[in-house]
C-alpha distance (Angstrom), angle and dihedral (degrees) to the residues before:
residue distance angle dihedral
M1 . . .
Y2 3.80 . .
I3 3.81 91.3 .
N4 3.80 90.1 54.0
L5 3.79 90.3 47.7
L6 3.80 90.6 49.7
K7 3.81 91.0 46.7
F8 3.79 90.3 49.0
S9 3.81 91.2 48.7
L10 3.79 91.0 51.8
Y11 3.81 92.1 49.3
L12 3.79 89.7 47.9
I13 3.81 92.2 53.1
I14 3.80 92.8 46.7
S15 3.79 92.3 46.6
S16 3.79 91.1 48.8
L17 3.78 89.4 55.8
A18 3.81 91.5 46.5
V19 3.81 93.6 55.5
A20 3.80 96.5 38.9
F21 3.80 94.3 107.6
M22 3.81 98.5 43.9
P23 3.84 124.6 102.1
N24 3.81 112.2 -86.6
Q25 3.82 98.9 -105.1
V26 3.79 91.8 45.7
K27 3.81 89.5 48.4
S28 3.78 91.6 53.0
D29 3.80 94.2 46.3
E30 3.81 93.6 45.5
L31 3.78 92.7 47.9
N32 3.82 92.9 47.4
N33 3.81 90.3 48.9
L34 3.79 91.0 49.9
I35 3.80 92.8 47.5
T36 3.80 90.1 49.0
K37 3.81 91.9 49.2
I38 3.80 92.9 50.2
C39 3.79 91.4 44.5
L40 3.82 92.1 52.5
E41 3.81 91.0 47.4
N42 3.81 90.2 52.3
F43 3.82 91.7 44.8
N44 3.81 91.3 52.4
S45 3.80 92.1 43.6
E46 3.81 92.0 53.1
A47 3.81 90.5 49.3
Q48 3.81 92.0 50.8
K49 3.80 92.5 44.7
N50 3.81 89.5 53.5
H51 3.83 92.6 43.4
K52 3.79 92.9 -117.9
K53 3.77 130.0 140.8
V54 3.80 113.2 -106.5
N55 3.79 115.4 -115.0
K56 3.82 99.7 -154.2
E57 3.80 93.9 -166.7
M58 3.80 90.4 53.0
G59 3.81 89.6 48.7
R60 3.81 92.4 52.6
F61 3.81 91.2 45.5
T62 3.81 92.8 48.9
C63 3.79 94.5 46.5
Q64 3.81 94.2 46.5
C65 3.81 88.0 51.2
F66 3.81 89.1 49.3
V67 3.83 93.1 51.4
D68 3.81 90.5 47.5
K69 3.80 93.4 49.6
I70 3.81 93.1 46.9
A71 3.80 88.8 50.2
A72 3.82 88.2 50.7
G73 3.80 90.3 56.0
L74 3.81 104.6 -99.5
S75 3.79 118.1 144.1
L76 3.80 118.3 -106.7
Q77 3.78 92.0 -106.4
D78 3.81 94.8 46.0
A79 3.82 92.0 47.0
Q80 3.80 91.1 48.6
E81 3.80 93.8 49.4
F82 3.82 94.1 43.9
C83 3.80 93.5 48.9
R84 3.79 94.3 44.3
K85 3.81 90.1 55.1
K86 3.81 92.5 43.4
A87 3.81 92.2 50.6
I88 3.80 92.6 48.8
S89 3.80 89.5 50.3
Q90 3.82 93.4 44.2
F91 3.79 94.2 49.0
N92 3.81 95.0 34.4
Q93 3.79 90.5 -133.2
T94 3.76 104.9 -161.3
S95 3.80 93.6 138.7
K96 3.77 115.7 96.9
N97 3.81 91.1 -155.3
S98 3.77 100.7 70.1
I99 3.76 139.4 44.0
């Protein structure tokens, strides 16, 4: 989990530098798209690592929540934890075969 968080932080820093010279709206959209992409990759990776089927709708829901919470000022770890719990509640994940 901490490796994924570190990896995500590194991608976020690099992406921030990459969009530094773009117009503000483009910067925001590009950064949100990049965060979403990395989030979905991590979501899918965790599912595969735990031998669970990927619930794509849950992944999109979780990552959109994550982007929203980061934009609202939460830390990476707090946003991740909040959105993980919210997604489990939203999708009522009692099955051990999907994530």
